[in-house]
N, C-alpha and C positions, 0 to 999 in steps of 0.2 A: 510574457507568460510567466506565471509564478513557478517557483521550484516545485517539482512533483517528486514525492518519495512514496514508494509502495513497499510495504512489509508483507511478506507472504510465507506460506509453507509450501515446500516443493511438491507435496502430494495433494494439495487442496484444489478441488474443482472450481470453487468460487474465485480463488486466487488466479487460476489459469484464465478464467473468463474475464477477469479484470484486466489482466495483461493483454489479452486479445482486444478488448475494447480500447485500451490506450493506444495500441498499435493501429487499430482501425481509425482512431481519431487523429493519427499522425502527430502525436506529441512526444517530446523527449521526456524521459523520466528515469529515475534511478530505482532499482529494485533489489531487495535483499531477501533471500530465502532463509529465514531465521533458523529453521530446523537444521540447516546444513552448516551453520556456524559452530565454532567450538571455543571453549575456554573464555578468556577475557572478552574477546570480540562478541561472543554470544551474549554474555552478561551485559555488556554495554549497550548492545542493540535492544535487548529486552527492556532495559531501563528507558531507552529512548521511546519505544513503543508505549510503555506504560504511562509516560508523560501525557500523551495525547489519547490513549485508549487504556485506561486502568484495568479493563477486563482482559487485556492481552488476547484479543480474538483477531482472526484473520479472514480476509485481507484487511489491512489498515492502510488507507490511502490518505496522504497528506498533500493537499494542493494549496500552497501558500499558508493561509491561516485556517483553511477549511479541512476538517477531518471527516472522512467517510469510512465507516466500518461495515464490511460486508460488500457483496456485489449489488450495488444499487445503481443500475444503469442510468436512470433519469437524473439522479443526483450528481453522478459523475459527469454526465454530459453538460448539465447546467453549470457545474463548477468550472468546467473547461471552456464554457461558452460555445459548445458545439451543438 
């Protein structure tokens, strides 16, 4: 399985739904609540997100080379092969 990284905001409903879907699909992933970061770590993470999602919207889900912006259940399941 490809590496999975999820960039979220702690207060975002779509972000929470994406986390729940990934849990339901029983896949391992890394997640960062960007709004809870501070200083240099926050700046570096925002720069990472902008590389794959220049609009800097959330959730931004990276599955290998695939980037899914927003809660798009069918696209997420397809990218995961579920």
